N, C-alpha and C positions, 0 to 999 in steps of 0.2 A: 388825664395823665400825659397825653401827647403834648399838650401845651408846655408842660414842664421841661420838655426836651427840645423845644423848637429853637433852632439855631438860625441866626442871620449871617449867612456866608456870602463872601464876594462872588460874583458870577464866574462861571467856569471860563477859562481863557479860550477865546475863539481865535485859533491860529491857522494861518494858511501854510501848512507844512510843505506844500509843493514849492514854496519860495526857496526852500533849502535843498531840494533835490526831488527825484522821482518818487511818487507815492502811489498807493492803491487803497481805495476805501472799500471795506467789507462790512456789511451790516452784522450786528450782533444777532444771535438766534433768539427766538422767543424765550427759551429757557434761560439763556444768559441774561436777558433783560429782566425777567422776573426775579431770578436769583440775585442779580446785582442790586435791585431795589430793596429786597429783604435784608441782604447782608449789610447794605449801607445803613438801613434803619437800626439793625441790631448793634452794629459797631458804635453808632452815635448814642443810642439809648441805653445800652448796657455797659456798666463799668467792668471791663474785662480785666482779669488777672490770670496769668498762666503759670501753673506749677509744673516743673520739670522733674522727672525721676527716670529710673530704668528698672526693668524686671528681668530676672534670670529665667530664660525659657529653654534652658538646655534639656531638662527632662521633658518639657512639652514637645520639643522637636523629636526626641526619642520615642515618645508616645505616638506621634503622627506616623513615624516610620514603622512602628510595630503594627499599627492599624492597617497600613498598606500591605505589610507582609502577611497579615492574617486574612487578606482578601477583602477587607472592608474598604469602603470608599475613603480615600485619603482626604480629610478636610484641610482647608487652608487654616492659617492662624486666626482669621476673622471670627469664625464661630466660637472659638475659645475666648476671644476678647469679648464677644457679645455676652456669653455666659458669665464671664468674670464681672463685667459691668452690671449684669442683672443681680448677681449676689451682692455687689456693692450698693446698689439702689435699695435692696432690702435691708441691709445692715445700717445704712446711713440715710434715713428718710429725708433729710434736708436736701439731698440731691434729687430725690424722686418727688419733686414739687415744682410749682410755678407760682409766680406773682399773679394776682388777679388784675383786671383791667385798671383798677384804681391805684394799684401799686402799694396798697396799704394792708393787704391780706395775702397769706401764703396758702395755696391749695395743695394739701398733701394727697398724693395719689396712692391708691391701693392696688394698682395694676403695674406691671413692669413691661413696657414696650420700648424697644431700642431701635433707633434709626441708624442706618449704615449708608455712608456716602458712596455713590456709584458714579464713576467718571464715564460719561457717554459722549458720543461724537457731537451732540448738540449742547452739551453743558452738564453741570453737576445736578444729580437727583439724589434725594435721601429717602428711600423707602423705609417703612417702619415694620419691624418684626414684632408680632404680638405675643404676650404672655411668655416671655423668654425664660422666666424663672421655672416654668413647668416643663420645658423641653430639653432633652439631652442634646449634646453638641452635634451629633450626627444628623439629628432632625433639623437643627438650625442651619447646618451646612447645606442641606438640600434646599431649604427655603431661600437661603441667600443666593445660591446658584440659580434657582428658578427666577427669582424676582430681579436679579441683576441682569439676566439674559433678556427679560421682558423690557427692562428699562433701556437697554442699549439698542434693542431691535425695534420696539414699538413706542417707547415712552410709557409713562405711568399716569393713571388718574390721580387727582388730588387726594382721593380717599385713601390711597396706598401710602401717602406721605404725611398723614396727619395723626395726631395722638401720641407722638413719641414722648418718652420721659427723659431721654438723654441720647445723644448721637455719638457715633464713632467715625472718624476720618482717618483712613489708613493710606500712607505713602510708602509702606514697606516694600512694595514691589519696585519702587523707583530709587529711593535713597533719602539722605538727609539725616540730621542728628537731633532735630527739634524744630518746632514751629508754633505759631499761635493760632489755633483754629478758632473761627468766629462762632459764637454760640448760636444755635438754631432756636431763637426765641419762639414761643414762651418757655422753652426748656431753660434750665439754670446752669447746665454744664455740657461740655463736649470733650471727648477724649481724642487726641491726635497721636498716632503712632508712626514711627519712621522705620528705616531698615535696621534689622537686628545685626549686630556685629560681634564677632568673636573677640573677647577681651580677657586679658590675664587678671584674674580676681582671686582673692583668698577665699577658699571654699573648704569647709570642715577642717580648718587648721593648716591647709596646704595651698600653695599657689597652683592654680589650674586655669585652663582656658574655658571660659563660660560664654554662652551665647546671650548677649544682653540686648534687650529691646527698649529703645527710647520711648518714654511716655510724656505727653504734653497735655495737661488737663487745664482747659480754660473754664473759668467759673464766674458767675454773677456775684460780685462782691457785695451787693446789697443784701444778699441772703446768706451766702456761703463765705466763711472766712478762711484764712490761710491754714489754720490748724485743721479745719474740716478737710481741706484739699489734701493736706499731707497724710491724714488718716485714710482717706479714700484711696490714694495711690499706694500707700503701704498695704492696704487690703488687696489691691490688684497684684502687687508684687508677691504677696503670700500665696494667693490662689493660683497664679500663673506658674509659680515655682513648684507647686504640687498639683499638677493638672488632673490627676485621676478623679478627684471629686467633681470635676466639671463634666464628666461623661454622663452622669446621671441626670 
């Protein structure tokens, strides 16, 4: 299969940038070099398409505030997204799959493991949360907090970053209205989210301010088509708009 995607590219330009002004050369970290090689392979080998949508998370934010008032740990948005994606993987099995090494067969997975991108000082890591369909949001929140702390402080072994069915990359704490996340092969899709914004929307027949979350779903077009992506994001919109079911 690898030979089918072999490209003959011109050599990378070797430029003496110091000829134009002062420079400083800084080596890439080990994580950046490893991540860069995988991302380059995935971008070249996988025909990416990105479907953009938005979800109304007004009630979800109210639920998070209520959990805090009741004395429970206040989860971030991420564990709700993990749980929502887990329900989507169960409902739409084509997303919970991978192409085999030959590229001629699809392996359908009977487990639901979700990767979450973590920004660390040395580069991006994607730890995998196991059996997400069986865990309530507050349990997932604790696991995310623990594994993200380990990733930033000590790094993670490869075993903690393998076996994912689909990944989530969140830029919500920074900003943006959309982007094209690169699929973490051999997964077939990745969900990107940006910063939620208050937007005037028609809600229950009246104009109201609603908190809208941008969604960017990149998918492998060899297996997943546009209608599949639209249905998956519509499912995410539905469950995020009624987040009570995600607590179980």
